[in-house]
C-alpha positions in Angstrom: 54.9 105.0 97.7 57.6 103.0 99.5 59.7 102.9 96.3 59.3 106.7 95.9 60.3 107.2 99.5 63.4 105.1 99.0 64.3 107.0 95.8 63.8 110.3 97.6 66.1 109.1 100.4 68.9 108.5 97.9 68.8 112.1 96.7 68.4 113.7 100.2 72.0 113.6 101.3 73.6 115.0 98.1 70.9 117.6 97.9 71.4 118.6 101.5 75.1 118.8 101.2 74.9 120.9 98.0 72.5 123.3 99.6 74.7 123.7 102.7 78.1 123.7 101.2 77.7 125.8 98.0 77.3 129.1 100.0 80.4 128.1 102.1 82.4 127.3 99.0 81.5 130.6 97.4 82.5 132.5 100.5 85.8 130.7 100.7 86.7 131.4 97.0 89.5 134.1 97.0 88.8 137.2 94.9 91.3 139.6 93.4 90.9 143.0 91.8 92.5 143.0 88.3 92.4 146.4 86.6 89.4 147.3 88.7 87.5 144.1 87.9 86.9 141.3 90.5 88.2 137.9 89.5 88.1 134.5 91.3 91.6 133.1 91.8 90.1 129.8 93.0 86.5 128.8 92.4 85.5 126.4 95.2 82.0 125.7 93.9 83.5 124.0 90.8 85.6 121.8 93.1 82.6 121.0 95.3 80.4 120.2 92.3 83.0 117.8 90.9 83.6 116.2 94.3 79.9 115.6 94.9 79.5 114.1 91.5 82.4 111.7 92.1 80.9 110.7 95.5 77.3 110.3 94.5 77.4 110.0 90.7 74.2 110.8 88.8 72.3 111.6 92.0 74.6 114.5 92.7 74.3 115.9 89.2 70.5 115.9 89.5 70.5 117.7 92.8 73.2 120.1 91.7 71.0 121.0 88.7 68.5 122.4 91.2 70.8 123.8 93.9 73.3 125.6 91.7 70.8 127.9 90.1 69.3 128.6 93.5 72.8 129.5 94.9 73.7 131.7 91.9 70.3 133.5 92.2 71.0 134.2 95.9 74.6 135.2 95.5 74.7 137.2 92.3 72.7 139.7 90.4 72.6 137.8 87.1 69.3 137.3 85.3 67.8 133.9 85.2 68.9 133.1 81.6 72.5 133.9 82.5 72.3 131.8 85.7 71.0 128.8 83.7 73.8 129.2 81.1 76.4 129.5 83.9 75.1 126.3 85.6 74.8 124.4 82.3 78.4 125.4 81.4 79.5 124.1 84.8 77.6 120.8 84.8 77.6 119.7 81.1 81.4 119.2 80.7 81.6 117.6 84.1 78.8 115.1 83.1 80.5 114.3 79.8 83.9 113.5 81.4 82.3 111.6 84.3 80.5 109.4 81.8 83.7 108.8 79.8 85.6 108.0 83.0 83.0 105.4 84.0 83.3 103.7 80.6 87.1 103.8 80.6 87.8 102.9 84.2 85.1 100.5 85.1 83.8 100.0 88.6 86.5 102.1 90.3 85.9 105.3 88.3 84.7 107.1 91.5 87.4 106.0 93.8 89.9 108.3 95.5 92.3 109.9 93.0 95.3 108.6 95.0 94.0 105.0 94.7 93.7 105.1 90.9 96.2 103.4 88.6 98.5 105.5 86.5 96.1 105.3 83.6 93.2 106.2 85.8 95.0 109.1 87.2 95.8 110.5 83.8 92.2 110.2 82.8 91.0 111.9 86.0 93.7 114.6 85.6 93.0 115.4 82.0 89.2 115.1 82.3 88.3 116.8 85.6 91.5 118.7 86.3 92.1 120.2 82.9 89.5 119.8 80.1 86.3 120.1 82.1 87.3 123.4 83.9 88.7 124.8 80.6 85.6 124.0 78.7 83.4 125.4 81.5 85.4 128.6 81.5 85.3 128.9 77.7 81.5 128.4 77.7 81.0 131.0 80.5 83.4 133.3 78.7 81.6 133.0 75.4 78.3 133.7 77.2 79.8 136.6 79.2 78.8 134.9 82.5 82.2 134.3 84.2 81.8 134.2 88.0 82.3 137.4 89.9 82.1 139.6 86.8 79.2 141.9 86.3 77.1 141.4 83.2 78.4 143.1 80.1 81.6 144.0 81.9 84.5 144.5 79.4 86.7 141.5 79.4 90.5 142.0 79.6 93.2 139.4 78.9 94.6 139.3 82.5 91.1 138.7 83.8 90.4 135.9 81.3 93.8 134.3 82.0 93.4 134.4 85.8 89.9 133.1 85.7 90.8 130.1 83.5 93.9 129.3 85.6 91.8 129.6 88.7 89.2 127.1 87.4 92.0 124.6 86.3 93.7 124.9 89.7 90.3 124.3 91.4 89.6 121.2 89.4 93.2 119.9 89.8 93.9 120.6 93.5 90.6 121.4 95.2 88.5 118.6 93.7 90.5 115.7 95.2 90.8 117.6 98.5 87.0 118.3 98.7 86.3 114.6 97.8 88.6 113.5 100.7 87.0 115.9 103.2 83.5 114.7 102.3 84.5 111.1 102.7 86.3 111.8 106.0 83.1 113.5 107.2 80.7 110.8 106.0 82.6 107.5 106.3 84.0 106.1 109.6 85.9 103.4 107.6 87.5 106.0 105.5 88.6 107.9 108.6 90.2 104.7 110.1 92.0 104.0 106.8 93.2 107.5 106.6 94.6 107.5 110.1 96.2 104.1 109.6 97.8 105.3 106.4 99.3 108.3 108.1 100.7 106.2 110.9 102.2 103.7 108.5 103.8 106.4 106.4 105.5 107.8 109.4 106.7 104.4 110.7 107.9 103.2 107.3 110.7 105.6 107.1 111.3 106.0 110.8 110.9 109.7 110.1 108.9 111.3 112.9 111.6 113.7 113.9 112.2 114.7 110.3 108.4 115.0 109.8 108.2 117.3 112.7 111.1 119.3 111.4 109.4 119.6 107.9 106.1 120.6 109.6 107.9 123.3 111.6 109.6 124.6 108.4 106.3 124.6 106.6 104.6 126.6 109.3 107.5 129.1 109.3 107.4 129.5 105.6 103.7 129.8 105.3 103.8 132.4 108.1 106.4 134.4 106.3 104.4 134.2 103.0 100.9 134.8 104.2 101.6 137.1 107.2 104.8 139.0 106.5 103.9 141.8 108.9 105.9 145.0 108.5 108.6 143.4 106.4 109.2 145.7 103.4 110.7 142.9 101.2 109.2 140.9 98.4 108.7 137.5 100.1 107.1 136.0 96.9 110.5 134.7 96.0 110.1 132.2 98.9 107.4 130.3 97.0 109.9 127.8 95.3 111.0 126.8 98.8 107.4 125.6 99.4 107.8 123.3 96.4 111.0 121.9 97.7 109.5 121.4 101.1 106.4 119.5 99.8 108.7 117.3 97.6 110.7 116.3 100.7 107.5 115.8 102.7 106.2 113.4 100.1 108.6 110.8 101.5 107.4 111.2 105.1 103.6 111.8 105.0 100.8 109.8 103.5 99.8 110.9 100.0 96.2 111.9 101.0 97.3 113.9 104.1 99.9 115.7 102.0 97.4 116.5 99.3 95.0 118.0 101.8 97.9 120.1 103.2 98.8 121.2 99.7 95.2 122.2 98.9 95.2 124.2 102.1 98.4 125.9 101.2 97.2 126.9 97.7 94.0 128.3 99.2 96.0 130.3 101.8 98.4 131.6 99.3 95.6 133.1 97.1 93.6 134.2 100.1 96.5 136.3 101.5 98.2 137.1 98.1 97.9 140.8 98.8 100.4 140.4 101.7 103.3 139.0 99.6 102.4 140.1 96.0 103.0 143.8 95.4 100.5 146.0 93.6 102.7 146.8 90.7 102.1 144.3 87.9 99.9 142.4 90.3 98.0 140.5 87.7 101.2 139.2 86.0 102.5 138.0 89.3 99.3 136.2 90.1 99.2 134.6 86.7 102.8 133.4 87.1 101.9 132.1 90.6 98.9 130.2 89.3 100.8 128.6 86.4 103.6 127.6 88.8 101.1 126.0 91.2 99.4 124.1 88.4 102.7 122.7 87.1 103.9 121.7 90.6 100.5 120.1 91.4 100.8 117.8 88.4 104.4 117.0 89.4 103.5 116.4 93.0 100.6 114.1 92.0 102.8 111.8 90.0 105.6 111.9 92.6 103.1 110.7 95.2 102.0 107.9 92.8 105.6 106.7 92.4 106.3 106.9 96.2 103.1 105.0 96.9 104.1 102.2 94.6 107.5 102.1 96.2 106.0 101.8 99.6 103.8 99.0 98.5 106.8 97.1 97.0 108.7 97.6 100.3 105.7 96.2 102.2 105.5 93.1 100.1 109.2 92.6 99.6 109.5 89.8 102.3 107.0 87.8 100.3 108.8 88.3 97.1 112.3 87.7 98.5 112.5 84.1 97.5 111.0 84.8 94.1 113.3 87.6 93.1 115.5 87.2 90.1 118.9 86.1 91.2 122.1 88.0 90.4 123.7 86.7 87.1 126.7 84.4 87.4 129.6 84.8 85.0 129.4 82.5 82.0 132.0 80.6 79.9 132.8 83.8 78.0 134.0 85.4 81.2 136.0 82.2 82.0 137.7 82.4 78.5 138.7 85.9 79.3 140.1 84.9 82.6 142.0 82.0 81.1 143.9 84.4 78.9 145.4 85.9 82.0 145.7 82.8 84.1 145.7 79.7 81.8 146.6 77.2 84.6 144.1 76.1 87.1 141.8 73.4 88.4 138.3 72.8 86.9 135.8 71.6 89.5 132.4 70.7 88.0 129.3 70.3 90.2 126.4 68.2 89.0 123.2 69.2 90.8 121.1 66.1 91.0 117.3 66.6 91.0 117.7 70.3 90.0 116.7 69.6 86.4 113.6 67.8 87.6 112.7 70.5 90.1 113.3 73.2 87.5 110.7 71.6 85.2 108.1 71.7 88.1 108.9 75.2 89.5 110.3 77.0 86.5 113.6 78.4 85.4 113.6 81.1 88.1 113.9 78.4 90.8 116.8 76.8 89.0 118.6 80.1 88.5 118.0 81.2 92.1 119.2 77.9 93.4 122.4 78.1 91.4 123.0 81.7 92.7 122.5 80.6 96.3 125.0 77.8 95.9 127.6 80.2 94.4 127.0 82.5 97.4 127.5 79.6 99.8 130.9 78.7 98.2 132.2 82.3 97.9 133.6 82.5 101.4 135.9 79.5 100.7 137.2 80.8 97.4 140.6 82.6 97.0 140.9 85.9 95.2 141.4 84.4 91.7 138.8 81.7 92.1 135.2 82.0 91.0 131.9 80.1 90.3 130.7 80.1 86.6 127.4 79.4 85.1 126.9 76.2 83.0 123.8 75.0 81.1 121.3 72.7 82.8 122.0 71.5 86.3 125.7 72.2 86.5 128.1 74.7 88.0 131.8 75.2 87.3 134.3 76.3 90.0 137.6 77.5 88.7 140.3 76.9 91.4 144.0 77.6 91.6 146.5 75.1 90.1 147.3 71.9 92.1 144.2 72.2 94.3 144.2 69.2 96.7 141.3 66.8 97.2 140.9 68.0 100.8 140.0 71.5 99.7 137.5 70.2 97.1 136.0 67.9 99.8 135.6 71.0 102.0 133.6 72.8 99.3 131.4 69.6 98.9 130.9 69.4 102.6 129.8 73.0 102.8 127.2 72.4 100.2 125.9 69.4 102.0 125.6 71.4 105.3 123.9 74.4 103.7 120.0 74.1 103.6 118.2 75.4 100.5 114.6 76.7 100.3 112.2 77.7 97.6 108.9 79.4 98.4 109.3 78.5 102.1 109.8 74.8 101.2 113.1 72.9 101.7 114.9 71.8 98.6 117.1 68.7 98.6 119.8 68.3 96.0 122.4 65.6 95.4 125.9 66.8 94.5 128.2 65.1 92.1 131.8 66.5 92.0 134.4 65.9 89.4 137.7 67.8 89.0 140.8 67.9 86.8 143.9 70.0 86.3 143.6 72.3 83.3 146.0 74.2 81.1 144.3 76.4 78.5 147.5 76.3 76.3 147.3 72.5 75.9 143.7 71.5 76.6 140.4 72.2 74.9 138.0 73.7 77.4 134.8 72.3 75.8 136.2 68.8 75.6 137.4 68.8 79.2 134.1 70.1 80.4 132.3 67.3 78.5 134.5 64.7 80.2 133.9 66.3 83.7 130.2 66.5 83.1 130.0 62.8 82.4 132.2 62.0 85.4 130.2 64.4 87.7 126.9 62.6 86.8 128.5 59.3 87.7 129.9 60.8 90.9 126.4 61.9 91.8 125.1 58.4 91.5 128.0 56.9 93.5 128.0 59.7 96.1 131.7 60.4 95.9 134.2 62.9 94.5 135.9 61.7 91.3 139.1 63.0 89.7 139.6 62.9 86.0 143.3 62.1 86.4 144.0 58.6 85.1 140.5 58.1 83.6 140.7 60.3 80.5 140.6 57.5 78.0 137.8 55.6 79.8 135.7 58.8 80.1 136.3 59.7 76.5 135.1 56.3 75.5 132.0 56.7 77.6 131.3 60.2 76.2 131.8 58.8 72.7 129.3 56.0 73.5 126.7 58.6 74.5 127.3 60.4 71.2 127.0 57.0 69.4 123.7 56.2 71.1 122.3 59.7 70.4 123.0 59.2 66.7 121.7 55.6 66.8 118.5 56.5 68.5 117.9 59.7 66.4 118.4 57.6 63.2 116.0 55.0 64.4 113.3 57.6 65.2 113.8 59.4 61.9 113.8 56.2 59.8 111.3 54.3 62.0 113.5 51.2 62.4 112.2 50.4 65.9 111.3 46.7 66.4 108.2 46.0 68.3 107.8 42.9 70.4 104.8 41.7 72.3 104.5 39.7 75.5 101.2 38.1 76.5 99.4 39.1 79.7 97.1 36.1 80.4 93.9 36.0 82.4 93.6 33.0 84.7 90.5 32.1 82.7 92.5 31.9 79.4 92.0 35.2 77.5 94.9 37.5 77.1 96.2 40.8 75.7 99.8 41.9 74.9 102.3 44.4 76.3 104.3 46.2 73.6 108.1 46.1 74.1 110.6 48.1 72.0 113.9 46.8 70.7 116.7 48.4 68.7 118.9 46.6 66.1 122.7 47.1 66.2 124.6 45.2 63.6 122.3 42.2 63.7 122.1 42.2 67.5 118.9 43.1 69.4 119.4 45.9 72.0 117.1 45.6 75.0 115.3 48.7 76.5 117.5 48.7 79.6 120.4 49.8 77.3 118.9 52.6 75.3 115.9 53.9 77.3 118.3 55.9 79.7 119.7 57.6 76.7 116.3 58.4 75.3 115.4 60.0 78.7 118.7 61.9 78.9 118.3 63.2 75.3 114.7 64.3 76.0 113.3 62.1 73.2 110.7 60.4 75.3 107.6 61.9 73.7 108.9 61.3 70.2 109.7 57.7 71.1 106.4 56.9 72.7 104.3 58.6 69.9 106.2 56.6 67.3 105.5 53.3 69.1 101.8 54.2 69.4 101.6 55.0 65.7 103.3 51.7 64.8 100.9 49.8 66.9 97.9 51.5 65.3 99.4 50.9 61.9 99.7 47.2 62.7 96.1 47.0 63.9 95.0 48.7 60.7 97.1 46.6 58.3 96.4 43.3 60.0 92.7 44.2 60.0 92.4 43.3 63.7 89.0 43.8 65.4 89.8 46.8 67.6 86.8 46.0 69.9 88.4 42.6 70.9 92.1 43.2 70.4 94.0 44.9 73.1 97.7 46.0 73.5 99.3 47.6 76.5 101.7 50.5 75.6 104.1 52.2 78.1 104.2 56.0 78.4 107.4 57.4 79.9 107.2 60.1 82.7 108.6 62.9 80.5 106.0 62.1 77.8 103.0 62.7 80.2 104.6 65.9 81.4 104.6 67.4 77.9 101.7 69.7 77.2 99.4 68.7 74.4 100.6 65.1 74.2 97.1 63.7 74.9 95.7 65.6 71.9 98.5 64.1 69.8 97.7 60.6 70.9 93.9 61.1 70.3 94.7 62.5 66.8 96.6 59.3 65.9 93.7 57.1 66.9 91.3 59.2 64.9 93.6 59.2 61.9 93.9 55.3 61.9 90.3 54.9 63.0 91.1 52.6 65.9 88.9 52.4 69.0 90.3 53.6 72.3 89.5 50.2 73.8 92.3 48.7 71.7 95.1 50.2 73.8 95.8 50.3 77.5 98.4 53.0 78.5 100.9 52.0 81.3 102.4 54.7 83.4 104.9 54.2 86.2 104.0 55.2 89.7 107.1 57.4 90.2 106.0 59.8 87.5 103.4 61.2 89.9 106.3 62.7 91.7 107.3 64.8 88.7 104.6 67.3 87.8 101.3 66.1 89.3 99.2 68.8 87.8 100.4 68.3 84.2 100.4 64.5 84.6 96.8 64.5 86.0 95.7 66.8 83.2 97.1 64.4 80.6 95.7 61.3 82.2 92.3 63.0 82.6 92.3 63.8 78.9 93.1 60.2 78.0 90.5 58.8 80.3 87.9 61.2 78.9 88.5 59.6 75.5 87.8 56.2 77.1 91.4 55.0 77.3 92.2 52.6 80.1 95.1 53.4 82.4 97.4 50.9 84.1 99.8 51.7 86.9 103.1 49.9 86.1 105.6 48.7 88.7 103.2 49.3 91.6 104.8 49.1 95.0 108.1 50.7 94.1 106.9 54.3 94.5 106.0 56.4 97.6 102.8 56.4 99.6 101.5 53.3 97.8 98.3 52.7 99.7 97.3 56.4 99.7 97.9 56.5 95.9 95.9 53.3 95.5 93.0 54.8 97.5 92.8 57.9 95.3 93.8 56.2 92.1 92.0 57.0 88.9 93.1 54.0 86.9 91.8 50.7 85.6 94.7 48.2 86.1 97.4 47.8 88.7 100.6 45.9 87.8 102.4 44.5 90.8 106.2 44.9 90.5 108.2 41.7 90.1 110.2 42.4 93.3 107.2 41.1 95.2 106.6 38.1 92.9 110.0 36.4 92.6 110.1 35.2 96.3 106.3 34.9 96.9 106.4 31.1 97.3 108.8 31.4 100.3 108.2 34.9 101.6 105.0 35.4 103.7 105.5 39.1 103.8 105.4 39.4 100.0 102.2 37.3 100.0 100.6 39.6 102.6 101.5 42.7 100.6 100.1 41.3 97.3 96.9 40.1 99.1 96.3 43.6 100.6 96.8 45.2 97.2 94.3 42.7 95.6 91.7 43.4 98.4 91.9 47.1 97.9 91.8 46.7 94.1 88.8 44.4 94.3 87.0 47.1 96.4 87.8 49.7 93.8 87.0 47.3 90.9 90.5 47.4 89.5 92.2 44.6 87.6 95.5 43.3 89.0 98.4 42.0 86.9 101.5 40.3 88.4 104.7 40.6 86.5 107.8 38.3 86.2 105.8 35.0 86.8 108.4 32.3 86.0 107.1 29.2 87.8 103.9 27.3 88.2 104.1 27.6 92.0 104.2 31.4 91.7 101.2 31.3 89.4 99.2 29.1 91.8 100.0 31.4 94.8 99.1 34.5 92.9 95.8 33.2 91.7 94.9 32.1 95.2 95.6 35.7 96.5 93.2 37.2 93.9 95.5 38.2 91.0 93.5 38.1 87.8 96.2 38.5 85.1 99.7 37.0 84.9 102.7 38.0 82.9 106.1 36.4 82.6 108.2 33.8 80.8 106.0 31.0 82.2 103.1 32.3 80.1 105.0 33.5 77.1 108.2 35.2 76.1 108.3 38.4 74.0 108.2 37.8 70.3 107.7 40.0 67.2 104.4 41.8 67.1 103.4 40.3 63.8 103.8 36.7 65.2 102.1 37.5 68.5 98.8 38.6 67.0 
């Protein structure tokens, strides 16, 4: 019984509203005499039926199936079979389109029309505003049960046309208005939101005086149309002014308030149409007015949608200000055109240290926006023929007038240093390297000169000074050529797999050991140490290819030498850029599975500083490696930032103490204290500790007494070829 009572309560409100409001809707529907036959210009019961169905869904349809026949029986002289056909013709198309709307639009299918997306509005507009009224009218027409017509009355084309247009206009204009009025009456939250929206719309455009002016013009125009008095003129020609007025009002009123006002205007125009539409050819004038109102209603609906989106974008614009796409800077193509007119000048190249790294973390938009901000900062100091040009990567080019002095370039540099940069409300710190040179397009090659300045600007960034190219052309050319040489050398070594692998023992104080893999290059019979070629590998973005090749060579050695992968262990370094590359963990795991080597055979060393690059991607890669049972070692521990905090939250297995704390450990008590604290924390977290650069027995004894478990250095073994080490 309780469940039945609850179910009955759900149907009580829509049933009560339909019983009370249907007679009122029928009374408000304006009638016109067309060739002696009555015809509804607007059919409010159709709009009320659709609004109740949107508000209460299936509950309203069930109650309307009972209340509509009762209302028709009381208000017309139709027989019961005609009443049932009329009600079925009204409800069946509506039910079909409401069901389709629910399937296409999801959970928000019943929301306010002005809160729908563009797609949702089109579905609502075509379904409830056009097809459902037309199908209902066609069904009633075929059964000869059009509202307001007597049974078996002869149907004429003007009557049919006006009836169908009236039903479409009711579904299009009056349904949203009826829905909003019902929600305003039933929901306090909706009333508050409606009032807040009206207030915000007036404040957004600072248009209260203009809104009052438009409202005054509206009242005057509606008064002239609906109540012309004794004027013997055809005021129906003023109707287009109403369209213009509502288009202007769309910018100063909320969309829901304006639509209610538009629905009221349509109802008033038809209710008082006898005052401004003359009797001669009255049905043609009414048909033209109906079609004009339908067309403008569709136009107004989408105008309000566009304005609403525009208001929303204006409201969120402060949040998006630092994410907006920057204005495009001129490129080298524009510079080449400029050089045709003014071939003499000074090239000033800016190298933006850290920008490449920050761009990898925050995306290309951040890099482009930062460059645009820097160009804006420099613009006030530039002369009419001077301009900032876009270069690839982390560089900008400023083209200055000929014979520009160092003092002026220093002023540009000083302005950049003083100007703060921000990205997403966070400060951005850049280092600036500045290099400049006189340039004559008739005697110098632009690309070659830019290459020299790029190298010099990188060096200036490291040395924190402004560097002129004058007098250094030959040395810079040699350095640039050296970079090209090493690029070719490294690329060839990677393609032909001519890397030499060396191994240095890492010895436990109990005697067992494993080996760290070290790479060497061969240049004309000479061994090239990593300190020489690793910077070029990083600069040329070959880190992942280099590391994967070393891993594959180590696995190939384990397989060929038939080493027991459960007892053999090698330590392999992974460079920061490698860990930042997506999918690198899957590539490493695939290599181990191809060579059928256990994960315990390799420990991966990563430097502490690489946590500063892209922590999310780095953690994802490390997490994937650890999930495959690889051990992780933190190399050069103590040289990064927030060491103890990092050690506290570290997900690693081995900590390698940097040699800077080891070399003076015998005589420096502070170094001993630092290493002891690291060992204590590592012991608590069950981490193994390795000390690097152990070169004397005294160092070894002190380190062992402090709790270091593994030692590495020339005292315990120098690097030697991998085949000999194992």
